[in-house]
BAPAKOL-677815 format. One record per residue: x, y, z of N, C-alpha, C, O in turn; residue in three letters. Coordinates in steps of 0.1 Angstrom, whole numbers, plus 2048, in hexadecimal, padded with zeros to 3 digits. Each point is the difference from the previous one (the first is absolute). Layout:
N
XYZXYZXYZXYZAla/...
// end
This chain:
329
8271634027F38038067F57FA7F78008007F4Unk/7F77F98137F57FA7F97F48098017FC80580BUnk/7FE7FE7E97F680A7FF7F37FA7FA8017FA7F6Unk/7F48088117F37FC7FA7F980C7FA7FE80A806Unk/8007F57ED7FB80B7F87F17FE7FD7FC7F67F9Unk/7FB81280D7F27FF7FF7FA8097F580780A7FCUnk/7ED7F38007F98087F68098017F380180B7FAUnk/8057EA80380B8007F57FA7FB7F37FC7F47FFUnk/8038157F77FB7FC7F380C7FD7F780C802804Unk/7F27F87F180C7FD7F780980B7FD80C7FE7FFUnk/7EE80E7FF80980C7FD80880480C80C8047FFUnk/7EF7FA80D80880380C80C7F680180B804803Unk/7F27EF7FB80A7F680180B8027F680C7FF803Unk/7F08057F080A8037F680A80B80480C7FF7FFUnk/7EE80C80680880C8038097FD80D80B804801Unk/7EF7F68098077FD80C80C7F67FD80B802806Unk/7F27F47F280A7F77FC80C8067FA80C7FC802Unk/7F280F7F680A8077F980A80680A80C8007FEUnk/7EF80580D80980780A8047F780B808804809Unk/7F47EF7F88047F780A80B7F67FB8057F8808Unk/7FE8097EB8097F67FB80E8018068067F6803Unk/7FE81680080D8028077FF80280F80A802806Unk/7EA7FE7FF7FE80380E8007F38097FC7F67FBUnk/80780C8118007F580A7F27FF8067FE80180CUnk/7F97FC7EB7F27FF8047FA7F37FA8037FD7F4Unk/7F47FD8137F97F47FB7F18048017FA80080BUnk/8008027E97F28058007F67F47FC8037F97F6Unk/7F38068117F57F77FD7F38087FD7FD809808Unk/7FD7F57ED7F58087FB7F37FA8037FD7F47FCUnk/7FA81480A7F27FC8027F680A7F980280C802Unk/7F57EF7F67F68097FA7F680580A7FA80A7FFUnk/8047EE80C7F680380A80580C80880C803801Unk/7EA80480580480C8098037FB80E7FB7F6804Unk/80D8128028037FD80E7F48058097FC80B7FFUnk/7FF7EC8097F58028098007F580B8097F8800Unk/7ED8098087FF7F580B7FE7F37F98057F6806Unk/7F58097EF7FD7F37F980D7FA7FA8017F47FEUnk/8098157FF80C7FB7F980C80180980B7FD7FBUnk/7F480781180C8028098087F380280C801802Unk/7EE7F47FC8087F380280B7FF7F68097F8801Unk/7F580F7F380A7FF7F580E80680480A7FD7F9Unk/7F680B81180D8078038097F880980B804803Unk/7F17F08018097F780880D7FE7F98007FB7F4Unk/80B80781380D7FE7FA80680B7F980C7FF7FBUnk/7ED80D80480580B7F980580B80A7FC80180BUnk/80E8077F080680B8087F880D7FE800809808Unk/7FA7F87EC7FA80D7FC7F47FD7F77FF7F67FAUnk/7F88148057F57FF7F780080D7F780480B805Unk/7F87F47EF7FE80B7F77F18017FD7FA7F67FBUnk/8008168077F18017FE7FD80C7F68098077FDUnk/7EA7F97FF7FC80A7F77F48088077FD7FE80BUnk/7FC80A7ED7F680A8057F47F98077FB80680AUnk/8017EF7F27F47FA8068027F48097F77F9804Unk/8168058008037F680A7FB80680E80280C802Unk/7F97EB8067FA80580D80B7FD80B8007F5806Unk/8088157FD80A7FE80A7FC80780D80680A804Unk/7F07F08027FB80680D8087FB80C80A7F97FEUnk/7F280C80E8077FD80C8027F180280A7FB805Unk/7EB7FD7F98007F28028097F97F68087F7804Unk/7F880D7F08097FA7F680E8038048097F77FEUnk/7FA81580680E8048048047F780C80C7FC800Unk/7EB80280A8047F880B8047F27FC8097FA805Unk/7EF8007F18037F37FB80C8007F88077F6800Unk/7FC8147F880C8017F980C7FF80980A7F97FDUnk/7F580E80E80B80080A8027F280680B7FB801Unk/7EA7FE8028017F38058067F67F68077F7804Unk/7F880C7EF8057F77F680F8047FD8067F97F8Unk/7FF81180E80E8047FE80280B7F680C8027FCUnk/7EA8047FF80180A7F680580D8067FA80480AUnk/8108037F180580C80680080C7F780380B804Unk/7F87F37F07FF80B7F67F47FF7F77FC7F67FCUnk/7FE8168027F58017F680480A7F680380C803Unk/7FE7F07F08048087F57F48037F77FC7F77F8Unk/7FE8148097F58047F88058037F280A8077FEUnk/7EE7F57F88038047F27F780B7FB7FB8007F5Unk/80380A8147F780B7FC80480C8098087FE80AUnk/7F280D7F380380C8087F680180C80580380BUnk/7EF7F97F37F680180B8027F580A8057F57FDUnk/7F880E8108027F680B7F480080A8027FC80BUnk/7F28097F07F58018097FA7F28037F87FE809Unk/80D7F77F07FC7F38028097F880A7FE7F4803Unk/80C8148038097FA80A7FF80780D7FF80C801Unk/8007EC80A7FF80680D80E8028058077F8805Unk/7FE8157F980E80380280380080F80B7FC804Unk/7EB80780580380080E8027F28058097FD808Unk/7EF7FA7F28027F180480D7FB7FB8077F9807Unk/7FD80B7ED80D7FC7FB80C8058098097F9803Unk/7F681480180A8058088017F980E80A7FD805Unk/7EA8008008007F980D8067F27FF8067FC80AUnk/7F87FE7EB8057F27FE80F8007FB8067F67FFUnk/7FF8167FE80E8017FB8027FC7F280A7FC7FCUnk/7EB8057FC8007FC7F280380D7F87F880A801Unk/8127F67F680380B7F87F68017F47FE7F57FAUnk/7FE8178037F68017F480680A7F780480B804Unk/7FD7F17EF8058097F67F68027F57F77F77FEUnk/8098147FB7F88027F48088067F580C802801Unk/7ED8017F48068067F47FA80E7FE7F68017F9Unk/80F80980D7F980D7FF8018077F37F78097FDUnk/8127F37FA8018077F38037F57F580B7FC7FFUnk/7EA8017FA8027F57F67FB8057F27F77FA7FAUnk/80E8118017FC8077F47F38078027F67FB7FBUnk/80A81180B7F48078037F98047F37F4801800Unk/8138007F57FA8047F37F67F57FB7F78037F9Unk/80C7F080B7F77F67FC7F18028057F78007F8Unk/8088038147F28028067FB80E7FB7F48017FDUnk/8148098037FC80D7FB7FB7FF7F27F68067FCUnk/8117F37FB7FC7FF7F27F37F87FF7F88037F7Unk/8067F38127F37F97FF7F58098047F57FF7FBUnk/80D80A80F7F58098047FC8097F47F58027FEUnk/8158027FA7FE8087F47F97F87F67F78057F9Unk/80C7EE8067F97F77F67F27FF8047F78007F7Unk/8057FF8157F28008057F980C7FC7F58007FBUnk/81280C8077FA80D7FD7FD8007F17F58047FCUnk/8157F97FB7FE8007F27F57F67FB7F88047F7Unk/8087F180F7F67F67FC7F28058037F77FF7F8Unk/8078068147F38058047FB80C7F87F58017FCUnk/8158088027FD80C7F97FC7FD7F17F68057FBUnk/8137F47FE7FE7FE7F27F97F37FD7FD7FD7F4Unk/7FF7FC8167F77F47FF8067F67F67F97FA7F9Unk/8148048088067F67F77FC7F28038007F77F7Unk/7FC8068167FB7F38037F37FC7F97FE7F57FCUnk/7FA8158027F37FE7F98028007F17FA7F87F9Unk/80F8118028038017F28067F37FB7FD7FC7F5Unk/80C7FE8138067F47FC7F67F57FC8007FA7F6Unk/7F68048137F67F67FE7F68047F57FC7F77F8Unk/8028168067F78047F58067FC7F27FA7FA7F8Unk/81380A8078077FD7F38017F17FD7FF7FC7F5Unk/8047FC8168007F27FE7F37FA7FA8007F67F9Unk/7F581180A7F37FC7FC7FC8077F37F47FF7FBUnk/8158097FF7FD8077F47F880D8027FA8057F6Unk/8058008167F980C80380A80B80180880180AUnk/7F78097ED80980B7FF7FA80D80480580B7FDUnk/7EF7F48097F880D80480880680B8057F9809Unk/7FB8147F780780880B7F780580B80480480BUnk/7EF7FB7F37F680480A8037F980D8017F3800Unk/80081480B8037FA80D80E7FF8048037FB80BUnk/8068097EC80E7FF80380780E80280C801800Unk/7EC80980280680E80180980080D7FC7FC80BUnk/80F80B7F380A80280B80280F8027F88087FCUnk/8127FB80B80480E80380F8027FF8077F6802Unk/7FD8167FC80F80380080580080E7FA806809Unk/8117F47FA80680080D80780E80280080580CUnk/8058017EA80680D8017F780A8067F48027FBUnk/8108058107F880A8067F77FA80B7FA808808Unk/8057EB7FA7F87FA80B80880180D80C801800Unk/7ED7FF80B80580080D8017F28067F67F9801Unk/8168038028027F280580580180F80A807803Unk/7EF7F28058047FF80E8077F48037FC7F57FDUnk/81080C80A8087F48038017FF810806809806Unk/7F47ED7FF8017FE80F80B7F68037FE7F47FEUnk/80D81280880B7F880380B8027F57FE7FC7F5Unk/80D80A80F80A8047F680E7FA80480A806800Unk/7F57ED80380D7F88028067FD7F27FD8087F7Unk/80A7EE8088077FD7F37F67FE7F58028067F5Unk/7F37F280E7F77FD7F57F780D7FD7FF8047F4Unk/7FD8028177F880D7FE80780A7F87FB8077F8Unk/8127FB80C80980A7F98017FD7F18008097F8Unk/8027EA8058017FC7F27F38037F88018047F5Unk/7F47F98127F38037FA7FE80F7FD7FC8047F6Unk/8088048147FF80F7FE8088057F47FB8087F9Unk/8117F38068088047F57FA7FC7F28018087F7Unk/7FA7EC8097F97FC7F37F48097FD7FF8057F5Unk/7F97FE8157F48087FD80480F7FD7F98067F8Unk/8127FF80E80480D7FB8048007F27FE80A7F8Unk/8087EB8038037FE7F27F48017F78018047F4Unk/7F37F88117F48017F87FA80E8007F78037F8Unk/80F8068107FB80E8007F680280B7F88097FFUnk/8077EE80B7F680180A80580980B80C802802Unk/7EA80480580380680D8017F580B7F67F9801Unk/8148068068027F580980080580E808808804Unk/7EE7F38047FE80480E8057F48097FC7F57FCUnk/80B80E80E8057F58087FC80180F7FE80B805Unk/8017EA8017FE7FF80F8097F68068007F47FCUnk/80881080E8097F680680580780D80180C801Unk/8017EC80A80580580C80E8067FF804808808Unk/8037F37EE80E8057FE8018057F18047F87F8Unk/7F98158068018057F280E7FE7FA80A801807Unk/7F67FD7EC80C7FF7F980480D7F97F98057F8Unk/81380080B80480C7FA8037FE7F17FE8097F8Unk/8067EB8058037FD7F27F38017F78018057F5Unk/7F47F78117F38017F97FC80E7FF7FA8047F6Unk/8088038157FC80F8008088077F57FB8087F8Unk/8127F58078088067F67FC7FC7F28028077F6Unk/7F87ED8097FB7FB7F37F28067FC7FB7FD7F5Unk/80080B8147F38077FD7F47FA8067F58047FDUnk/80D7F280C7F47FA8077FD80980C808807806Unk/7EB7F97FF7FC80880B7FB7F780C7F97F67FEUnk/80C80D80E7FB7F980C7F580880680180B803Unk/7F47EE7FF7F48068067FA7F680A8057F5802Unk/7F080F8057FA7F780A7F87F57F97FD8017F4Unk/8007F58137F87F57FB7F28047FC7FB7FC7F5Unk/7FF80D8127F38067FD8018077F27F67FE7F8Unk/8148098068018087F38037F67F57FB8027F5Unk/80C7F380D8027F67F67F27FB7FC7FD7FE7F4Unk/7FB7FE8167F27FB7FD7F880A7F77FA7FC7F7Unk/80781180D7F780A7FA8058047F27F78037F8Unk/8167FC8058058067F48037F67F58018047F4Unk/8017F080F8067F67F77F57FA7F67F57FD804Unk/80F8027F07F97F87F68037F28017F87F77FDUnk/8148068068057F28028087FF80D808809803Unk/7F57ED8058077FE80C8077F28007F97F67FEUnk/81480A8048077F38008067FE80E807809805Unk/7F77EB8008057FC80D80D7F98008027F67F9Unk/80881080E80D7FA80180680080E80C803803Unk/7EB7FB80780380080E8007F28067F97F77FBUnk/80E8078117FF7F38067F37FE8077F880A802Unk/8057EA8027F47FD80780380080F8087F8804Unk/7F181080380180080F7F38058067F68027F9Unk/80A8018147F38038067FB80D7FB7F38027FFUnk/8158087FD7FB80D7FB7FC8007F17F98087FCUnk/80B7EE7FD7FD7FF7F27F67F57FC7FB7FF7F5Unk/8017F98157F77F57FE7F28067FB7FB809807Unk/8007F37EE7F48057FA80180F7FE7F6807803Unk/8157FE7F880280E7FE7F68057F67FA80B801Unk/8037ED7F57F58037F67F37FA8057FE7F47FFUnk/7F98148067F47FC8067F580A7FD80380A7F9Unk/7F17F480B7F58097FD80380E8047FD80A7F9Unk/8097F881380380D80580A8077F77FE80C7FDUnk/80D7EE80080A8067F77FA8027F280380A7F9Unk/7F67EC8027FA8017F27F780C7FF7FF8077F6Unk/7F97FC8157F780B7FF80680D7FE7FA80A7FBUnk/8137F780880880D7FE8068017F280580B7FDUnk/7FA7EA7FB8078007F37F68067F57F4801802Unk/8128027F37F98047F47F77F47FB8047F5802Unk/7F180E7F87F87F67FA8087FB7F48058077F8Unk/7FB7EC8078077F97F480F7FF8038077FD7F6Unk/7FD80481680F7FE8038057F37FC7F87F6800Unk/8148097FC8077F37FD8087FC80C809808805Unk/7F57EC8008087FB80B8097F47FC7FB7F77F9Unk/81280A80A8097F67FC8077FB80D805807808Unk/7FB7EB7F98077FB80C8097F47FC7FC7F67FCUnk/81180D80580A7F57FD8087FD80D80B7FB7FFUnk/7F080980C8087FF80D7FC7F58088067F57FFUnk/7EF80C8097FB7F68087F18008007FA80B800Unk/8007E97FF7F17FF7FD7F880780B7F68067FCUnk/80E7F98107F780580B8018108017F9805809Unk/80E8017EE7FF80F8007F28047FB7FC80C802Unk/7FD7EC7F67F38037FA7F67F78068017F4801Unk/7F48138047F47F88057F87FC7F47FA8087FAUnk/8077EB8027FB7FC7F47F18027FE7FB8057F6Unk/7FD7F88147F18027FF7FD80E7FF7F78047F8Unk/81080580F7FC80E7FF8058067F37FB80A7FBUnk/8107F07FF8048047F27F57FC7F67FD8077F7Unk/7FE7ED80B7F57FC7F77F48098017FA8047F6Unk/8028008167F580980280380D7F87F78067FAUnk/8167FF80680380C7F98017FE7F17FE80A7F9Unk/8047EA8037FF7FD7F17F28017FC7FD8067F5Unk/7F97F58137F28017FC7FB80F7FF7F98037F7Unk/80C8058127FC80E8008078097F67FC80B7FDUnk/8107F07FE8088087F780A8088078088077F9Unk/7F97F981480A80780780E7FB7FB8098087FDUnk/7F97EA80280B7FB7FA7FD7FD7F17F77F97FDUnk/81180E7FA7FD7FE7F28097F57FA7FD7FA7F6Unk/80E8038118097F67FB8077FA80D804807809Unk/7FE7EC7F78077F980B80A7F67FA7FC7F77F9Unk/81080B80B80B7F77FB8077FA80C806807809Unk/7F97EB7F98067F980B8097F67FC7FD7F77F8Unk/80F80980E8097F57FE8017F780D8077F6801Unk/7F280F8098007F980D7F18018067F88087FBUnk/8057EE80E7F37FF8058017FB80E8087F7803Unk/7EF80E8068017FC80E8007F18038077FC808Unk/7F17FD7F17FF7F28028077F87F57FD7F47FDUnk/80E8127FD8077F97F58077F38048027F87F7Unk/8018068168077F48037F97F47FD8067F5800Unk/7ED80C7FE7F77F47FD8007FD7F27FD7F47FCUnk/8078157FB7FF7FE7F280C8047F78037F97F6Unk/80481180E80B8057F780C7F68008027F8809Unk/8058087EC80C7F87FD7FC7F17FD8097F87FEUnk/7EA8068007FC7F27FD7F78017F37FA80A7FDUnk/8057EA7FC7F77FF7F57F27FC8057FE7F5804Unk/7F98157FD7F37FD8057F57FF7F57F4801802Unk/8117FE7F17F78007F57F67F58007F58017F9Unk/80D7F480D7F77F58007F97FF80E7F97F6803Unk/8088148057FA80080D7F580B80180180A7F9Unk/7F67F58107F780B80380680780C8027FB80BUnk/8018127F280780880A7F680480B7F68067FEUnk/80D7F580E7F680280C80280E80680380180CUnk/7FB8097EC80180E8057F78097F88038047F5Unk/7F17FE8117F68077F880380F7FE7FC8057F5Unk/80C80181480480E7FE8098017F47FF8097F8Unk/80B7EE80880A8007F57F97FD7F28038077F6Unk/7F47EF80A7F97FD7F47F880B7FB7FF8037F4Unk/7FA8048157F880C7FC80980B7FA7FC8067F6Unk/80F7FC81080980A7FB8047FE7F28028097F8Unk/8007EA8048057FD7F37F58027F58038007F4Unk/7F08028107F68027F77FF80F7FA7FA8027F6Unk/80D80781180080E7FC8098027F480C7FC800Unk/7EF80B7F58098027F480B80A8038098017F8Unk/7F680781280A80A8048097FC80B805808807Unk/7FC7EB7FB8097FA80A80A7F77F97FC7F87F8Unk/81180A80B80A7F67FB8077FB80C805807808Unk/7FC7EC7F98077F980B80B7F77FA7FD7F87F7Unk/80F80980E80B7F77FD8047F980D7FE80580BUnk/8087EF7F38037F780B80D8028078087F7801Unk/7FA81580580D80480780C7FD7F78097FA804Unk/7F680C7F080B7FE7F780980D7FE8088007F7Unk/7F580A81180780D7FE80F7FE8018088077F9Unk/7FD7F081080E7FE8028067F77F680C7FE7FFUnk/7EC7FC7F88047F47F88078047F47FB7FF7F5Unk/81280580C8098027F580D7F88038037FD80BUnk/8048007EA80C7F880280A8088088087FA808Unk/7F98137F78098088087FC7FF80F8097FE809Unk/7EB8037FA7FB7FF80E8037F28068047FE80BUnk/7F87F77ED8027F380580F7FD8038037F980AUnk/80580B7ED80F7FE80280580780D8087FB807Unk/7F38127FB80480780B7FB7FA80D8077FF80AUnk/7ED7FC7F67FA7FA80C8087F38038037FE80CUnk/8007FA7EA8087F480280E8038068047FA80AUnk/80280F7F080E80480480080580E8087FC809Unk/7EF80D7FA7FF80680E7FC7F680A80680080BUnk/7F17F77F27FC7F580980C7F78038027FD80CUnk/8067FF7EA80C7F880280A8088098067FA809Unk/7FC8127F48098088087FC80180E8087FF809Unk/7EB8037FA7FB80180D8037F380880480080BUnk/7F97F47EE8027F380780F7FE8038047FA80AUnk/80580B7ED80E7FD80180680A80B8097FB807Unk/7F38117F980780A8087F980380D80780580AUnk/7EC7F97F77F980380D80280F80480080280CUnk/8018077EB80280E8047FD8087F38007FB7F5Unk/7FE81280E7FF80A7F480C7FF7F880B800805Unk/7F38017EE80C8007F77FD8087F47F68087FFUnk/8137F87F78008097F57F47FE7F67FD8087F8Unk/7FC7EC80A7F57FD7F87F48098037F68017F8Unk/80A8068137F48088047F77F98097F5805804Unk/80F7EF8017F77F880980080680E809808803Unk/7ED7F58047FF80580E7FB7F680A7F67F97FCUnk/81080780F7FB7F780B7F480780780180B804Unk/7F47ED7FE7F48068068007FC80F7FB808808Unk/8097EC7FB8007FC80E80C7F68038017FB80BUnk/
// end
């Protein structure tokens, strides 16, 4: 099987190569993303492998079929960037990686909480400049605080367990409550109650019509003043401009983002010598109580190895297998 691998960075190539050495796969690596502009690259391939910001819309899928591609192997859990109905109609199989070390993303969410709370990002630069003053670096104890977790799948559940370890009261919202989390001392309540009671709210839900811009002026108005918002899931869960408005008023006291709605234009690339053409994003970065990372929550060696192995398994077997992979279309 000939596979065109898009959005492929050196670390992706290294881990994929490890698991294809013994496999009957021929992989060609492209750093560019799959889109209408790059669709011509798939000529002569049987399958494509894509990542979170590849644009696999209906027209791209139609052209993939024309070129003879019969399989799309996503190297991520999310699939909102793929038109599954179009893929099904064209007879193209779509696979993803539903479980690639949930603790990686959960631990990154906690890292954002700790950074924002204890202001280690600011302290680091102060000390580098010989400034050891503590004024402006005051934090708070996590023990006893109320943490709201929206979405308790594998990642959300891992996050909840960590926060219980800090001594937090953990409130959860999910359409399918987890008895294991309830047994662990977590409480399932309504979304409205999450907004009203939480000191910290962390998002671990998929992006769909019901969760698009879940954090907006209307939901923020229901929250405590100074609430901490953490998003390591999908960028469009947060309405960026309305979050900025809430930062100005103090409604949001802390904002930690590993994802951003317009990230496909900037994330995963070195933009240090470019002017980023996104005034909302640039404004967000000026706030001292905002920490943004470039979609690195998943970025651990354990997660990359699991993603690579599951992707190879998907391409080889074309069906659900012991790796935890799942066919979407």
